[in-house]
C-alpha positions as CSV (number, residue, x, y, z in Angstrom):
1,M,0.1,-0.2,0.1
2,S,1.3,3.3,-0.9
3,E,2.0,6.2,1.7
4,I,-0.7,8.2,0.4
5,N,-3.1,5.7,0.7
6,A,-1.9,4.6,3.9
7,Q,-2.8,7.9,5.3
8,K,-6.6,7.8,4.2
9,P,-9.1,6.7,6.5
10,L,-10.0,3.1,6.1
11,P,-13.6,2.4,5.7
12,A,-15.8,1.0,8.7
13,I,-17.5,-2.2,8.1
14,I,-21.1,-1.8,9.4
15,L,-23.2,-4.9,10.4
16,H,-26.6,-4.2,10.8
17,S,-28.6,-6.5,13.1
18,P,-26.2,-9.5,12.5
19,Q,-27.8,-12.8,13.6
20,M,-25.0,-15.4,14.4
21,G,-21.9,-14.9,16.3
22,E,-20.0,-17.3,13.9
23,N,-20.6,-14.6,10.9
24,I,-19.6,-11.9,13.0
25,G,-16.2,-13.5,14.1
26,A,-15.7,-14.5,10.4
27,T,-16.1,-11.3,9.2
28,A,-13.6,-9.9,11.9
29,R,-11.2,-12.7,10.6
30,V,-11.4,-11.7,6.9
31,M,-11.1,-8.0,7.5
32,G,-8.1,-8.6,9.3
33,N,-6.6,-10.6,6.5
34,F,-7.0,-7.5,4.2
35,G,-6.1,-4.9,6.6
36,L,-9.5,-3.5,7.5
37,S,-9.9,-2.8,11.4
38,D,-13.1,-0.9,12.3
39,L,-15.9,-3.3,12.9
40,R,-19.3,-1.7,14.0
41,I,-21.9,-4.0,15.2
42,V,-25.6,-2.6,15.4
43,T,-28.0,-4.6,17.8
44,P,-26.7,-8.2,17.5
45,R,-29.4,-10.7,17.9
46,D,-27.5,-12.9,20.2
47,G,-25.7,-10.1,22.3
48,W,-22.1,-9.1,22.9
49,P,-19.5,-10.3,23.6
50,N,-20.3,-13.7,21.8
51,P,-18.2,-16.6,22.5
52,A,-19.0,-18.1,18.8
53,A,-17.7,-15.1,17.5
54,E,-14.5,-15.1,19.3
55,T,-13.8,-18.6,18.3
56,M,-14.6,-17.9,14.4
57,S,-12.3,-14.7,14.4
58,A,-9.2,-16.6,14.6
59,G,-7.7,-14.4,17.2
60,A,-8.6,-11.3,15.2
61,F,-10.2,-9.7,18.3
62,E,-7.4,-10.8,20.8
63,S,-4.8,-9.4,18.9
64,E,-6.6,-6.1,18.2
65,T,-6.1,-6.4,14.6
66,V,-9.9,-5.8,14.6
67,T,-11.8,-3.6,17.0
68,P,-15.4,-4.3,17.5
69,R,-17.7,-1.6,18.8
70,V,-21.4,-2.2,19.4
71,Y,-24.1,0.2,18.9
72,E,-28.0,0.3,20.1
73,S,-28.9,2.1,16.7
74,F,-27.7,2.4,13.0
75,E,-27.7,6.3,13.4
76,E,-25.3,6.2,16.4
77,A,-23.2,3.8,14.5
78,I,-22.8,6.2,11.5
79,S,-22.5,9.6,13.2
80,D,-18.9,10.2,12.2
81,L,-18.9,8.9,8.8
82,S,-19.4,11.1,5.9
83,F,-20.1,8.7,2.9
84,L,-21.8,5.6,3.3
85,M,-22.3,2.5,0.9
86,A,-25.3,0.1,1.4
87,T,-24.5,-3.7,0.3
88,T,-27.7,-4.9,-1.4
89,A,-28.7,-7.2,-4.4
90,R,-31.6,-4.7,-5.3
91,Q,-31.9,-1.0,-5.8
92,R,-35.2,-0.7,-4.3
93,G,-36.8,2.0,-6.3
94,M,-34.2,4.4,-4.6
95,E,-32.3,6.9,-6.6
96,K,-28.8,6.1,-5.9
97,P,-25.4,5.5,-7.6
98,V,-25.0,1.8,-7.8
99,F,-21.4,0.4,-8.0
100,T,-19.8,-3.1,-8.1
101,S,-17.0,-3.9,-6.0
102,K,-14.0,-2.2,-8.2
103,P,-15.6,1.1,-9.0
104,A,-17.1,1.2,-5.4
105,V,-13.6,0.9,-4.0
106,E,-12.2,3.6,-6.2
107,K,-14.9,6.0,-5.0
108,L,-14.3,5.2,-1.4
109,K,-10.6,5.9,-1.9
110,T,-11.4,9.5,-3.0
111,Q,-12.8,10.0,0.5
112,S,-10.8,12.2,2.8
113,E,-13.1,12.0,5.6
114,P,-14.3,8.7,7.5
115,C,-16.3,6.5,5.3
116,G,-18.3,3.2,5.5
117,V,-19.9,0.0,4.1
118,V,-22.9,-1.4,5.5
119,F,-24.0,-5.1,5.6
120,G,-27.5,-6.3,6.5
121,A,-28.8,-9.1,8.5
122,E,-28.2,-12.7,7.1
123,K,-31.9,-13.3,6.6
124,S,-33.4,-10.1,5.7
125,G,-30.6,-7.9,4.6
126,L,-30.7,-4.0,5.2
127,P,-34.0,-2.3,6.0
128,N,-35.2,0.5,3.5
129,E,-34.5,3.2,6.3
130,A,-30.8,2.2,6.6
131,V,-30.3,2.2,2.8
132,A,-32.0,5.7,2.7
133,L,-29.2,6.9,4.9
134,C,-26.5,6.0,2.5
135,D,-24.9,7.7,-0.4
136,A,-24.8,4.8,-2.8
137,I,-25.4,1.2,-3.3
138,L,-22.9,-1.8,-3.6
139,T,-23.8,-4.7,-5.5
140,Y,-22.1,-7.7,-6.7
141,P,-22.6,-9.5,-10.1
142,V,-23.7,-13.0,-8.5
143,N,-25.4,-15.4,-10.2
144,P,-29.1,-14.5,-10.3
145,G,-30.4,-18.1,-9.9
146,F,-28.2,-18.2,-6.8
147,A,-27.6,-14.6,-5.4
148,S,-27.4,-15.7,-1.5
149,L,-24.0,-14.7,0.2
150,N,-23.0,-15.4,3.6
151,L,-22.4,-12.5,5.4
152,A,-18.6,-12.9,6.0
153,Q,-18.2,-13.9,2.3
154,A,-20.0,-10.5,1.4
155,V,-17.7,-8.7,3.5
156,G,-14.6,-10.5,2.2
157,V,-15.7,-9.7,-1.6
158,F,-15.4,-6.3,-0.5
159,A,-12.4,-6.5,1.9
160,H,-10.3,-8.3,-1.1
161,A,-11.2,-5.5,-3.5
162,W,-10.3,-2.7,-1.3
163,A,-6.8,-4.4,-0.7
164,D,-6.3,-5.2,-4.1
165,H,-6.8,-1.7,-5.5
166,D,-3.6,0.3,-6.1
167,A,-5.1,3.5,-7.8
168,E,-4.2,6.7,-6.3
169,T,-6.5,9.5,-6.5
170,E,-6.5,13.2,-5.6
171,V,-9.1,14.6,-3.3
172,S,-10.1,18.2,-3.9
173,G,-12.5,20.6,-2.0
174,V,-11.9,23.3,0.5
175,N,-14.7,22.2,3.2
176,P,-14.8,18.7,4.5
177,P,-17.8,16.3,3.8
178,A,-20.5,16.4,6.3
179,S,-20.4,13.7,8.9
180,R,-23.1,11.4,8.9
181,E,-24.4,12.9,12.4
182,Q,-24.5,16.3,10.7
183,L,-26.5,15.2,7.7
184,V,-29.0,13.3,9.9
185,G,-29.4,16.3,12.0
186,M,-30.0,18.6,9.0
187,M,-32.7,16.2,7.7
188,T,-34.3,15.9,11.1
189,H,-34.5,19.6,11.6
190,F,-35.9,19.9,8.0
191,E,-38.5,17.2,8.6
192,D,-39.6,18.5,11.8
193,E,-40.4,22.0,10.2
194,L,-42.3,20.1,7.4
195,E,-44.3,18.4,10.0
196,R,-45.1,21.6,11.8
197,A,-46.1,23.2,8.2
198,G,-48.4,20.3,7.5
199,F,-46.2,19.1,4.6
200,F,-46.7,15.2,5.4
201,F,-50.5,14.7,4.1
202,P,-52.1,12.4,3.9
203,P,-50.2,11.0,7.3
204,E,-49.9,7.2,5.8
205,K,-47.5,8.6,3.1
206,K,-45.2,10.2,5.6
207,E,-42.7,7.3,5.6
208,V,-42.4,7.3,1.8
209,M,-41.9,11.2,1.5
210,T,-39.4,11.2,4.1
211,Q,-37.5,8.5,2.5
212,N,-37.7,10.3,-0.8
213,L,-36.3,13.3,0.6
214,R,-33.4,11.7,2.6
215,N,-32.5,9.7,-0.7
216,A,-32.4,13.1,-2.3
217,F,-30.3,14.7,0.6
218,T,-27.7,12.1,0.7
219,R,-27.0,12.0,-3.3
220,A,-26.1,15.7,-2.9
221,G,-22.6,15.1,-1.4
222,W,-23.1,18.0,1.5
223,T,-19.8,19.7,3.2
224,D,-20.1,20.5,6.7
225,Q,-20.3,24.1,6.0
226,E,-23.4,23.6,3.7
227,T,-25.4,21.6,6.2
228,R,-24.7,24.5,8.6
229,T,-25.9,27.1,6.0
230,F,-29.0,24.8,5.3
231,R,-30.1,24.7,8.8
232,G,-29.7,28.3,9.1
233,A,-32.2,28.6,6.2
234,I,-34.5,26.3,7.7
235,K,-34.3,28.3,10.9
236,A,-35.1,31.7,8.9
237,L,-38.0,30.1,7.0
238,A,-39.5,28.8,10.3
239,L,-39.4,32.2,12.0
240,G,-40.7,34.0,8.9
241,R,-43.6,31.7,8.7
242,G,-44.2,32.5,12.6
243,K,-44.3,36.2,11.7
244,A,-46.5,36.0,8.7
245,R,-48.9,34.1,11.0
246,I,-48.9,36.7,13.6
247,Q,-49.5,39.5,11.1
248,R,-52.5,37.8,9.6
249,D,-53.7,37.1,13.3
250,D,-53.7,41.0,13.7
């Protein structure tokens, strides 16, 4: 690995609601094989720590080659990340860029701020609300007649592509990308004001409308400065709307 790439942040591997400890351990093992160390586990079904995971990790946890962290929510797990890819076989009707492993790695290696790749549970995959918070989709050219990949195998395909990639890219831009915490905070602020303004009507369509808005926001590639500016604009519009109501009441 070149000195330039060695200085760039390595992507976090986020496991969303994994079921089997064996798969978590095997994921850690293959991460260690290819030089990835940041493993984030969201609400593991069988709890943590997990003896089955320790056994399957082949010492990756004990040697601190891979550092696991457990989170109670997906939003908490991704709060410091500025770019996210959701690993899924389906685009799910969302307008997001779709990458296979090699172009996905090329995209991730252009990131100067922390980034991550999200993998879903063994049985159900990623929920739509998690995919909606990701910037892009990572998919593999698997046999459509037999597309099921083991969780650790799916991580292994990406980890190998990451280690195998030797291209160097140049990062441009004055302001750093927004962290996921900043982006989610901005979207929540906007959605709260839309709720107060009666935008989500009829109520049963709120979930789909929110998902569409979040997909549009995550495609935009926000910087931290842009999120602050937009939140200022939301606040100004909300204050202006309040003044307009007062004038009408008078």
